[in-house]
Gaussian input, Z-matrix of N, CA and C with variables (Angstrom, degrees):
# hf/3-21g

backbone

0 1
 N
 C     1     B1
 C     2     B2     1     A1
 N     3     B3     2     A2     1     D1
 C     4     B4     3     A3     2     D2
 C     5     B5     4     A4     3     D3
 N     6     B6     5     A5     4     D4
 C     7     B7     6     A6     5     D5
 C     8     B8     7     A7     6     D6
 N     9     B9     8     A8     7     D7
 C    10    B10     9     A9     8     D8
 C    11    B11    10    A10     9     D9
 N    12    B12    11    A11    10    D10
 C    13    B13    12    A12    11    D11
 C    14    B14    13    A13    12    D12
 N    15    B15    14    A14    13    D13
 C    16    B16    15    A15    14    D14
 C    17    B17    16    A16    15    D15
 N    18    B18    17    A17    16    D16
 C    19    B19    18    A18    17    D17
 C    20    B20    19    A19    18    D18
 N    21    B21    20    A20    19    D19
 C    22    B22    21    A21    20    D20
 C    23    B23    22    A22    21    D21
 N    24    B24    23    A23    22    D22
 C    25    B25    24    A24    23    D23
 C    26    B26    25    A25    24    D24
 N    27    B27    26    A26    25    D25
 C    28    B28    27    A27    26    D26
 C    29    B29    28    A28    27    D27
 N    30    B30    29    A29    28    D28
 C    31    B31    30    A30    29    D29
 C    32    B32    31    A31    30    D30
 N    33    B33    32    A32    31    D31
 C    34    B34    33    A33    32    D32
 C    35    B35    34    A34    33    D33
 N    36    B36    35    A35    34    D34
 C    37    B37    36    A36    35    D35
 C    38    B38    37    A37    36    D36
 N    39    B39    38    A38    37    D37
 C    40    B40    39    A39    38    D38
 C    41    B41    40    A40    39    D39
 N    42    B42    41    A41    40    D40
 C    43    B43    42    A42    41    D41
 C    44    B44    43    A43    42    D42
 N    45    B45    44    A44    43    D43
 C    46    B46    45    A45    44    D44
 C    47    B47    46    A46    45    D45
 N    48    B48    47    A47    46    D46
 C    49    B49    48    A48    47    D47
 C    50    B50    49    A49    48    D48
 N    51    B51    50    A50    49    D49
 C    52    B52    51    A51    50    D50
 C    53    B53    52    A52    51    D51
 N    54    B54    53    A53    52    D52
 C    55    B55    54    A54    53    D53
 C    56    B56    55    A55    54    D54
 N    57    B57    56    A56    55    D55
 C    58    B58    57    A57    56    D56
 C    59    B59    58    A58    57    D57
 N    60    B60    59    A59    58    D58
 C    61    B61    60    A60    59    D59
 C    62    B62    61    A61    60    D60
 N    63    B63    62    A62    61    D61
 C    64    B64    63    A63    62    D62
 C    65    B65    64    A64    63    D63
 N    66    B66    65    A65    64    D64
 C    67    B67    66    A66    65    D65
 C    68    B68    67    A67    66    D66
 N    69    B69    68    A68    67    D67
 C    70    B70    69    A69    68    D68
 C    71    B71    70    A70    69    D69
 N    72    B72    71    A71    70    D70
 C    73    B73    72    A72    71    D71
 C    74    B74    73    A73    72    D72
 N    75    B75    74    A74    73    D73
 C    76    B76    75    A75    74    D74
 C    77    B77    76    A76    75    D75
 N    78    B78    77    A77    76    D76
 C    79    B79    78    A78    77    D77
 C    80    B80    79    A79    78    D78
 N    81    B81    80    A80    79    D79
 C    82    B82    81    A81    80    D80
 C    83    B83    82    A82    81    D81
 N    84    B84    83    A83    82    D82
 C    85    B85    84    A84    83    D83
 C    86    B86    85    A85    84    D84
 N    87    B87    86    A86    85    D85
 C    88    B88    87    A87    86    D86
 C    89    B89    88    A88    87    D87
 N    90    B90    89    A89    88    D88
 C    91    B91    90    A90    89    D89
 C    92    B92    91    A91    90    D90
 N    93    B93    92    A92    91    D91
 C    94    B94    93    A93    92    D92
 C    95    B95    94    A94    93    D93
 N    96    B96    95    A95    94    D94
 C    97    B97    96    A96    95    D95
 C    98    B98    97    A97    96    D96
 N    99    B99    98    A98    97    D97
 C   100   B100    99    A99    98    D98
 C   101   B101   100   A100    99    D99
 N   102   B102   101   A101   100   D100
 C   103   B103   102   A102   101   D101
 C   104   B104   103   A103   102   D102
 N   105   B105   104   A104   103   D103
 C   106   B106   105   A105   104   D104
 C   107   B107   106   A106   105   D105
 N   108   B108   107   A107   106   D106
 C   109   B109   108   A108   107   D107
 C   110   B110   109   A109   108   D108
 N   111   B111   110   A110   109   D109
 C   112   B112   111   A111   110   D110
 C   113   B113   112   A112   111   D111
 N   114   B114   113   A113   112   D112
 C   115   B115   114   A114   113   D113
 C   116   B116   115   A115   114   D114
 N   117   B117   116   A116   115   D115
 C   118   B118   117   A117   116   D116
 C   119   B119   118   A118   117   D117
 N   120   B120   119   A119   118   D118
 C   121   B121   120   A120   119   D119
 C   122   B122   121   A121   120   D120
 N   123   B123   122   A122   121   D121
 C   124   B124   123   A123   122   D122
 C   125   B125   124   A124   123   D123
 N   126   B126   125   A125   124   D124
 C   127   B127   126   A126   125   D125
 C   128   B128   127   A127   126   D126
 N   129   B129   128   A128   127   D127
 C   130   B130   129   A129   128   D128
 C   131   B131   130   A130   129   D129
 N   132   B132   131   A131   130   D130
 C   133   B133   132   A132   131   D131
 C   134   B134   133   A133   132   D132
 N   135   B135   134   A134   133   D133
 C   136   B136   135   A135   134   D134
 C   137   B137   136   A136   135   D135
 N   138   B138   137   A137   136   D136
 C   139   B139   138   A138   137   D137
 C   140   B140   139   A139   138   D138
 N   141   B141   140   A140   139   D139
 C   142   B142   141   A141   140   D140
 C   143   B143   142   A142   141   D141
 N   144   B144   143   A143   142   D142
 C   145   B145   144   A144   143   D143
 C   146   B146   145   A145   144   D144
 N   147   B147   146   A146   145   D145
 C   148   B148   147   A147   146   D146
 C   149   B149   148   A148   147   D147
 N   150   B150   149   A149   148   D148
 C   151   B151   150   A150   149   D149
 C   152   B152   151   A151   150   D150
 N   153   B153   152   A152   151   D151
 C   154   B154   153   A153   152   D152
 C   155   B155   154   A154   153   D153
 N   156   B156   155   A155   154   D154
 C   157   B157   156   A156   155   D155
 C   158   B158   157   A157   156   D156
 N   159   B159   158   A158   157   D157
 C   160   B160   159   A159   158   D158
 C   161   B161   160   A160   159   D159
 N   162   B162   161   A161   160   D160
 C   163   B163   162   A162   161   D161
 C   164   B164   163   A163   162   D162
 N   165   B165   164   A164   163   D163
 C   166   B166   165   A165   164   D164
 C   167   B167   166   A166   165   D165
 N   168   B168   167   A167   166   D166
 C   169   B169   168   A168   167   D167
 C   170   B170   169   A169   168   D168
 N   171   B171   170   A170   169   D169
 C   172   B172   171   A171   170   D170
 C   173   B173   172   A172   171   D171
 N   174   B174   173   A173   172   D172
 C   175   B175   174   A174   173   D173
 C   176   B176   175   A175   174   D174
 N   177   B177   176   A176   175   D175
 C   178   B178   177   A177   176   D176
 C   179   B179   178   A178   177   D177
 N   180   B180   179   A179   178   D178
 C   181   B181   180   A180   179   D179
 C   182   B182   181   A181   180   D180
 N   183   B183   182   A182   181   D181
 C   184   B184   183   A183   182   D182
 C   185   B185   184   A184   183   D183
 N   186   B186   185   A185   184   D184
 C   187   B187   186   A186   185   D185
 C   188   B188   187   A187   186   D186
 N   189   B189   188   A188   187   D187
 C   190   B190   189   A189   188   D188
 C   191   B191   190   A190   189   D189
 N   192   B192   191   A191   190   D190
 C   193   B193   192   A192   191   D191
 C   194   B194   193   A193   192   D192
 N   195   B195   194   A194   193   D193
 C   196   B196   195   A195   194   D194
 C   197   B197   196   A196   195   D195
 N   198   B198   197   A197   196   D196
 C   199   B199   198   A198   197   D197
 C   200   B200   199   A199   198   D198
 N   201   B201   200   A200   199   D199
 C   202   B202   201   A201   200   D200
 C   203   B203   202   A202   201   D201
 N   204   B204   203   A203   202   D202
 C   205   B205   204   A204   203   D203
 C   206   B206   205   A205   204   D204
 N   207   B207   206   A206   205   D205
 C   208   B208   207   A207   206   D206
 C   209   B209   208   A208   207   D207
 N   210   B210   209   A209   208   D208
 C   211   B211   210   A210   209   D209
 C   212   B212   211   A211   210   D210
 N   213   B213   212   A212   211   D211
 C   214   B214   213   A213   212   D212
 C   215   B215   214   A214   213   D213
 N   216   B216   215   A215   214   D214
 C   217   B217   216   A216   215   D215
 C   218   B218   217   A217   216   D216
 N   219   B219   218   A218   217   D217
 C   220   B220   219   A219   218   D218
 C   221   B221   220   A220   219   D219
 N   222   B222   221   A221   220   D220
 C   223   B223   222   A222   221   D221
 C   224   B224   223   A223   222   D222
 N   225   B225   224   A224   223   D223
 C   226   B226   225   A225   224   D224
 C   227   B227   226   A226   225   D225

   B1=1.3533
   B2=1.4680
   B3=1.2239
   B4=1.5233
   B5=1.5700
   B6=1.2766
   B7=1.5276
   B8=1.5612
   B9=1.2615
   B10=1.4473
   B11=1.5212
   B12=1.3579
   B13=1.4700
   B14=1.5553
   B15=1.2872
   B16=1.4671
   B17=1.5542
   B18=1.3213
   B19=1.5294
   B20=1.5190
   B21=1.3280
   B22=1.3929
   B23=1.4815
   B24=1.3289
   B25=1.3915
   B26=1.6268
   B27=1.3683
   B28=1.4189
   B29=1.6185
   B30=1.2155
   B31=1.4696
   B32=1.5964
   B33=1.2904
   B34=1.5369
   B35=1.5155
   B36=1.2378
   B37=1.4690
   B38=1.4671
   B39=1.3118
   B40=1.4488
   B41=1.5081
   B42=1.2083
   B43=1.5027
   B44=1.5705
   B45=1.3264
   B46=1.4629
   B47=1.5451
   B48=1.2415
   B49=1.4841
   B50=1.5252
   B51=1.4013
   B52=1.2947
   B53=1.5942
   B54=1.3253
   B55=1.5294
   B56=1.4666
   B57=1.3621
   B58=1.4625
   B59=1.5770
   B60=1.2528
   B61=1.4540
   B62=1.4171
   B63=1.3492
   B64=1.4889
   B65=1.6460
   B66=1.3934
   B67=1.4952
   B68=1.4253
   B69=1.3354
   B70=1.4153
   B71=1.5243
   B72=1.3062
   B73=1.6261
   B74=1.4936
   B75=1.3664
   B76=1.4656
   B77=1.4933
   B78=1.3160
   B79=1.4171
   B80=1.5183
   B81=1.2185
   B82=1.4309
   B83=1.6008
   B84=1.3351
   B85=1.3420
   B86=1.5865
   B87=1.3018
   B88=1.3434
   B89=1.6069
   B90=1.3612
   B91=1.4464
   B92=1.5351
   B93=1.3868
   B94=1.3713
   B95=1.5665
   B96=1.3396
   B97=1.4728
   B98=1.5008
   B99=1.4143
   B100=1.4318
   B101=1.5982
   B102=1.3069
   B103=1.5155
   B104=1.6298
   B105=1.3426
   B106=1.3660
   B107=1.4686
   B108=1.3162
   B109=1.3261
   B110=1.5321
   B111=1.3689
   B112=1.5422
   B113=1.4778
   B114=1.4704
   B115=1.5540
   B116=1.6261
   B117=1.3780
   B118=1.5053
   B119=1.5254
   B120=1.2916
   B121=1.5289
   B122=1.4765
   B123=1.2766
   B124=1.5494
   B125=1.4669
   B126=1.4084
   B127=1.4983
   B128=1.5899
   B129=1.2413
   B130=1.5283
   B131=1.4406
   B132=1.3867
   B133=1.4113
   B134=1.5081
   B135=1.3867
   B136=1.3939
   B137=1.4596
   B138=1.3181
   B139=1.4710
   B140=1.5574
   B141=1.3201
   B142=1.4693
   B143=1.5656
   B144=1.3924
   B145=1.4920
   B146=1.5598
   B147=1.4047
   B148=1.3120
   B149=1.6301
   B150=1.2581
   B151=1.5291
   B152=1.5431
   B153=1.3345
   B154=1.4729
   B155=1.5162
   B156=1.3122
   B157=1.3615
   B158=1.4922
   B159=1.2796
   B160=1.4062
   B161=1.5256
   B162=1.3918
   B163=1.4088
   B164=1.4754
   B165=1.3094
   B166=1.5058
   B167=1.5080
   B168=1.3310
   B169=1.4392
   B170=1.5289
   B171=1.3169
   B172=1.4518
   B173=1.5230
   B174=1.3388
   B175=1.4793
   B176=1.5483
   B177=1.3404
   B178=1.4738
   B179=1.5671
   B180=1.3051
   B181=1.3866
   B182=1.5838
   B183=1.3381
   B184=1.4661
   B185=1.5383
   B186=1.3651
   B187=1.4199
   B188=1.4846
   B189=1.3576
   B190=1.3887
   B191=1.5222
   B192=1.4636
   B193=1.4210
   B194=1.4943
   B195=1.2251
   B196=1.4904
   B197=1.4392
   B198=1.4014
   B199=1.4675
   B200=1.4572
   B201=1.3029
   B202=1.3486
   B203=1.6771
   B204=1.3326
   B205=1.3565
   B206=1.4096
   B207=1.4083
   B208=1.4385
   B209=1.5327
   B210=1.3044
   B211=1.4493
   B212=1.5157
   B213=1.3460
   B214=1.4545
   B215=1.5017
   B216=1.4444
   B217=1.4728
   B218=1.6266
   B219=1.2169
   B220=1.4547
   B221=1.4612
   B222=1.3257
   B223=1.4916
   B224=1.4319
   B225=1.3036
   B226=1.4192
   B227=1.4658
   A1=120.78
   A2=122.56
   A3=121.14
   A4=109.05
   A5=114.45
   A6=121.73
   A7=103.83
   A8=115.88
   A9=118.76
   A10=111.96
   A11=114.65
   A12=122.32
   A13=108.29
   A14=114.49
   A15=122.46
   A16=107.40
   A17=117.33
   A18=123.43
   A19=101.67
   A20=121.23
   A21=126.54
   A22=114.71
   A23=119.93
   A24=126.14
   A25=110.46
   A26=115.52
   A27=118.96
   A28=105.32
   A29=119.90
   A30=125.29
   A31=109.28
   A32=118.42
   A33=117.15
   A34=109.79
   A35=116.09
   A36=125.29
   A37=113.51
   A38=111.30
   A39=127.09
   A40=113.33
   A41=119.68
   A42=112.96
   A43=105.13
   A44=108.86
   A45=114.28
   A46=105.93
   A47=117.42
   A48=124.78
   A49=107.10
   A50=111.76
   A51=116.59
   A52=106.98
   A53=110.13
   A54=115.78
   A55=105.88
   A56=109.65
   A57=117.10
   A58=107.71
   A59=119.20
   A60=126.79
   A61=110.32
   A62=117.20
   A63=118.09
   A64=105.05
   A65=107.16
   A66=113.75
   A67=113.63
   A68=118.08
   A69=120.55
   A70=112.87
   A71=108.74
   A72=112.86
   A73=112.41
   A74=120.25
   A75=123.03
   A76=108.30
   A77=117.08
   A78=122.51
   A79=108.03
   A80=123.39
   A81=129.03
   A82=109.95
   A83=117.60
   A84=117.02
   A85=113.27
   A86=120.61
   A87=127.89
   A88=114.34
   A89=117.45
   A90=121.28
   A91=104.74
   A92=119.96
   A93=120.68
   A94=114.53
   A95=113.23
   A96=122.09
   A97=108.21
   A98=116.66
   A99=118.23
   A100=106.36
   A101=118.19
   A102=122.64
   A103=104.88
   A104=118.05
   A105=120.13
   A106=108.97
   A107=124.17
   A108=123.71
   A109=113.31
   A110=114.37
   A111=126.98
   A112=108.50
   A113=114.43
   A114=117.94
   A115=104.49
   A116=111.56
   A117=107.50
   A118=113.29
   A119=113.62
   A120=120.51
   A121=108.28
   A122=115.73
   A123=123.25
   A124=116.80
   A125=113.77
   A126=117.69
   A127=110.51
   A128=119.49
   A129=109.49
   A130=112.12
   A131=125.62
   A132=124.87
   A133=107.32
   A134=121.32
   A135=118.73
   A136=115.30
   A137=120.75
   A138=124.90
   A139=105.71
   A140=117.34
   A141=112.82
   A142=111.26
   A143=117.98
   A144=112.80
   A145=117.75
   A146=110.46
   A147=117.92
   A148=107.07
   A149=117.24
   A150=126.22
   A151=104.15
   A152=121.73
   A153=116.51
   A154=112.39
   A155=121.55
   A156=125.64
   A157=116.62
   A158=120.57
   A159=121.26
   A160=104.80
   A161=113.98
   A162=118.04
   A163=114.80
   A164=118.30
   A165=124.72
   A166=107.83
   A167=117.21
   A168=120.04
   A169=114.34
   A170=115.43
   A171=120.13
   A172=112.32
   A173=115.05
   A174=115.55
   A175=107.00
   A176=113.93
   A177=116.55
   A178=109.51
   A179=114.47
   A180=121.18
   A181=102.53
   A182=113.76
   A183=116.90
   A184=108.74
   A185=115.91
   A186=115.86
   A187=103.18
   A188=120.12
   A189=123.09
   A190=112.35
   A191=112.90
   A192=120.73
   A193=110.93
   A194=118.38
   A195=120.48
   A196=109.50
   A197=119.65
   A198=123.40
   A199=108.10
   A200=124.19
   A201=128.76
   A202=109.97
   A203=118.88
   A204=123.37
   A205=106.99
   A206=117.99
   A207=129.02
   A208=116.51
   A209=120.02
   A210=116.96
   A211=113.91
   A212=118.60
   A213=121.99
   A214=112.34
   A215=114.90
   A216=113.22
   A217=107.96
   A218=120.03
   A219=123.18
   A220=115.85
   A221=121.46
   A222=125.15
   A223=109.45
   A224=123.35
   A225=126.75
   A226=108.61
   D1=132.23
   D2=-173.94
   D3=-84.67
   D4=134.44
   D5=177.41
   D6=-95.40
   D7=131.68
   D8=174.90
   D9=-127.24
   D10=149.48
   D11=175.67
   D12=-63.30
   D13=-46.47
   D14=-176.70
   D15=-136.18
   D16=156.14
   D17=175.09
   D18=-122.45
   D19=138.83
   D20=170.63
   D21=-98.29
   D22=113.82
   D23=-175.84
   D24=-64.32
   D25=149.67
   D26=-175.26
   D27=-64.99
   D28=-35.61
   D29=-174.92
   D30=-104.14
   D31=134.87
   D32=176.20
   D33=-79.70
   D34=144.45
   D35=175.89
   D36=-81.33
   D37=-31.17
   D38=173.92
   D39=-141.18
   D40=136.57
   D41=179.64
   D42=-147.43
   D43=139.65
   D44=172.83
   D45=-122.59
   D46=108.82
   D47=-176.32
   D48=-123.49
   D49=148.83
   D50=178.78
   D51=-132.31
   D52=143.08
   D53=176.23
   D54=-135.97
   D55=152.44
   D56=178.73
   D57=-124.86
   D58=122.17
   D59=176.20
   D60=-96.71
   D61=120.43
   D62=176.83
   D63=-134.80
   D64=147.60
   D65=173.66
   D66=-56.35
   D67=152.82
   D68=169.74
   D69=-61.28
   D70=129.51
   D71=-178.32
   D72=84.59
   D73=11.60
   D74=-177.34
   D75=-61.62
   D76=142.69
   D77=176.43
   D78=-76.86
   D79=-9.25
   D80=-176.79
   D81=-86.42
   D82=-16.36
   D83=-174.73
   D84=-62.68
   D85=-53.64
   D86=-177.65
   D87=-55.98
   D88=-44.57
   D89=-179.88
   D90=-68.17
   D91=-43.68
   D92=-179.11
   D93=-56.45
   D94=-46.52
   D95=-179.55
   D96=-64.59
   D97=-33.86
   D98=-174.03
   D99=-72.59
   D100=-35.44
   D101=-175.85
   D102=-72.16
   D103=-42.43
   D104=176.64
   D105=-59.94
   D106=-46.14
   D107=-175.27
   D108=-63.37
   D109=-38.77
   D110=174.36
   D111=-53.36
   D112=-48.61
   D113=-177.11
   D114=-63.71
   D115=-46.17
   D116=-177.03
   D117=-55.44
   D118=-46.51
   D119=-170.32
   D120=-72.55
   D121=-26.36
   D122=172.94
   D123=-68.21
   D124=-19.23
   D125=178.97
   D126=93.55
   D127=4.52
   D128=-176.59
   D129=-67.64
   D130=-33.49
   D131=-178.57
   D132=-69.79
   D133=-45.27
   D134=178.89
   D135=-65.05
   D136=-28.09
   D137=179.50
   D138=-74.23
   D139=-37.32
   D140=177.69
   D141=-71.85
   D142=-32.44
   D143=171.02
   D144=-64.41
   D145=-35.09
   D146=-176.34
   D147=-67.05
   D148=-37.33
   D149=-171.08
   D150=-67.83
   D151=-36.59
   D152=-179.78
   D153=-101.56
   D154=13.06
   D155=168.60
   D156=90.82
   D157=7.37
   D158=-177.44
   D159=-70.90
   D160=155.63
   D161=-178.62
   D162=87.75
   D163=-7.02
   D164=177.77
   D165=-95.33
   D166=76.93
   D167=-177.87
   D168=49.19
   D169=44.66
   D170=178.05
   D171=-76.38
   D172=133.34
   D173=173.79
   D174=-104.76
   D175=139.49
   D176=176.93
   D177=-106.19
   D178=129.38
   D179=177.37
   D180=-115.94
   D181=93.70
   D182=-174.36
   D183=-128.64
   D184=146.28
   D185=166.66
   D186=-124.91
   D187=119.87
   D188=178.98
   D189=-57.80
   D190=131.91
   D191=-179.02
   D192=-120.60
   D193=12.22
   D194=-174.04
   D195=-78.01
   D196=139.49
   D197=169.17
   D198=-141.80
   D199=165.77
   D200=177.91
   D201=-58.85
   D202=142.09
   D203=176.79
   D204=-83.26
   D205=133.61
   D206=175.34
   D207=-105.27
   D208=152.51
   D209=177.85
   D210=-54.13
   D211=-34.15
   D212=-179.38
   D213=-61.98
   D214=-28.11
   D215=-175.57
   D216=-79.22
   D217=-7.19
   D218=174.58
   D219=-98.30
   D220=3.20
   D221=-173.08
   D222=-100.71
   D223=10.83
   D224=174.33
   D225=53.94

């Protein structure tokens, strides 16, 4: 049995996620991707992970639950 300093639950108790919806062919896609890349290269994502202790022998207990989105999912 593996001993871990922390274990990551399959569901988040609190999440702050962000998504950007752009039209196909949007002129904003390239600048947006460039800024995200700069943030990644600047270490902001790694610093956030370090601040909450991820990467310190974390164990992940996850069951993938992703499936394709269908039109019926969007019709409330």
